[in-house]
Each structure stands twice: as C-alpha cells, then as structure tokens.
C-alpha positions as CSV (number, residue, x, y, z in Angstrom):
1,E,-18.3,-19.0,9.9
2,N,-22.1,-19.0,9.8
3,E,-24.2,-17.9,6.9
4,I,-24.8,-14.4,8.0
5,D,-21.0,-13.8,8.6
6,H,-20.3,-15.2,5.1
7,A,-23.0,-13.0,3.5
8,I,-21.6,-9.9,5.2
9,R,-18.0,-10.7,4.3
10,S,-19.0,-11.5,0.7
11,A,-20.9,-8.2,0.4
12,F,-17.9,-6.3,1.8
13,V,-15.5,-7.9,-0.7
14,S,-17.9,-7.2,-3.6
15,I,-18.2,-3.6,-2.7
16,L,-14.5,-3.1,-2.0
17,S,-13.4,-4.7,-5.2
18,R,-15.8,-2.8,-7.4
19,A,-15.8,0.7,-5.9
20,F,-14.0,3.6,-7.7
21,E,-12.2,6.4,-5.8
22,D,-13.7,9.8,-6.6
23,D,-11.0,12.4,-5.7
24,L,-13.4,15.2,-6.6
25,V,-15.7,14.6,-3.7
26,D,-13.3,12.4,-1.6
27,C,-15.3,9.2,-1.6
28,S,-15.7,5.8,-3.3
29,K,-18.6,5.1,-5.7
30,L,-20.1,2.0,-7.2
31,V,-20.5,2.6,-11.0
32,P,-22.7,0.0,-12.6
33,L,-21.1,-1.5,-15.8
34,L,-17.8,0.4,-15.3
35,D,-16.9,-2.1,-12.6
36,M,-16.9,-4.8,-15.4
37,A,-14.1,-3.0,-17.3
38,Q,-10.8,-4.8,-17.3
39,H,-7.6,-3.3,-15.9
40,D,-4.8,-2.2,-18.2
41,G,-2.0,-0.3,-16.5
42,S,0.4,-0.5,-19.4
43,G,-1.1,2.3,-21.4
44,G,-3.8,0.3,-23.2
45,A,-6.8,1.8,-21.3
46,N,-9.4,3.1,-23.8
47,V,-11.9,4.7,-21.4
48,H,-11.8,6.8,-18.2
49,H,-14.4,8.1,-15.8
50,E,-15.1,11.6,-14.5
51,T,-17.5,13.0,-12.0
52,I,-19.7,16.0,-13.0
53,P,-19.2,18.4,-10.0
54,S,-22.7,19.9,-10.1
55,T,-24.5,16.5,-9.9
56,G,-22.0,14.0,-8.7
57,N,-22.9,11.8,-11.6
58,V,-20.2,9.7,-13.2
59,I,-19.6,9.6,-16.9
60,V,-17.4,7.3,-18.9
61,K,-15.4,8.8,-21.8
62,A,-13.5,7.1,-24.6
63,M,-9.9,8.0,-24.7
64,R,-9.7,7.1,-28.4
65,D,-11.9,5.5,-31.1
66,I,-13.1,2.1,-29.9
67,D,-13.9,-0.6,-32.4
68,A,-17.2,-2.4,-32.2
69,G,-16.8,-5.5,-29.9
70,E,-13.6,-4.2,-28.4
71,E,-13.3,-4.7,-24.6
72,L,-13.5,-1.6,-22.5
73,K,-10.3,-1.2,-20.4
74,I,-9.4,1.2,-17.6
75,N,-6.5,1.8,-15.3
76,Y,-7.8,0.7,-11.8
77,S,-5.4,2.7,-9.8
78,S,-1.8,3.9,-9.8
79,K,-2.0,5.2,-6.2
80,L,-1.9,1.8,-4.5
81,K,1.2,-0.1,-3.4
82,P,1.3,-3.7,-4.9
83,H,0.1,-5.4,-1.6
84,Q,-2.8,-2.9,-1.4
85,F,-3.7,-3.5,-5.0
86,F,-3.8,-7.2,-4.4
87,T,-5.9,-6.8,-1.3
88,V,-8.5,-4.8,-3.2
89,F,-8.5,-6.4,-6.7
90,G,-7.0,-9.9,-6.1
91,F,-4.0,-9.5,-8.5
92,I,-0.9,-7.4,-8.9
93,P,-0.4,-5.8,-12.3
94,G,2.6,-7.2,-14.1
95,E,3.3,-9.8,-11.5
96,T,3.8,-13.2,-13.1
97,S,4.9,-15.1,-10.0
98,N,2.5,-17.3,-8.1
99,I,1.0,-15.2,-5.2
100,E,1.3,-18.1,-2.8
101,D,5.0,-18.4,-3.5
102,L,5.4,-14.6,-2.9
103,L,3.7,-15.0,0.4
104,E,5.5,-18.2,1.4
105,N,8.9,-16.6,0.5
106,K,8.0,-13.4,2.3
107,S,8.5,-11.3,-0.8
108,P,9.1,-7.6,-0.4
109,T,5.9,-7.2,-2.4
110,F,4.0,-8.2,0.7
111,F,6.5,-7.9,3.5
112,S,8.7,-4.8,4.4
113,S,12.4,-5.5,4.8
C-alpha cells in the first residue's frame, strides 16, 4: 500500500466512523464535537441530536440535567446489526468476547448460519 492509498483509506475510515445518520434528510453528516461523545446503548445516554428542518443545522440537546465535568454520551445506532456496528465503530456494544476469537470461531455475530 502506498502513501496515497493509505491516506485515502484513513480518510474514509475517519469519515465513516464519525458520521451521523440524519433520517430527516436521508443523509449522513459530520457533526464536530458530537463525534467525540461516547456510546451508551444501555439507557445511559444523556444527549441526543436533532436536525432543524428549515436549515439542516444539527443541535445537541440534553436528555436530563448533566453535571459539570460529566461525559456526554449518546446512543450511536440501534439500527445496525452487530457485524455492521463493528465495521463502522470498531466494537460491538455489550460484547465482551475477543473479536479475533469471534472471527476465528466463525461466530454467528459475523457469519450467518
């Protein structure tokens, strides 16, 4: 792999793993700072994002009172299958097994029966 191929691949991965789906306008968006929020799919998310239809701007709203210094957490996506989630975000929520073991053992998480 040459430097240009590596740069293009790295840029693609950066965009893919940081983009947010916007169902309102059927597209993906990069939202600076929101992409730094951590995933919490177990009900602990404390912020969510919305698109303003008239402008296409994205706003982030607190779902509850947030303490000073508390980490912002969102739910990345509940629409993706586990293998898709891994492909985009590099982890599977709630999965504690080693990913290499899941792949080596042809886990149903990654391989259909």
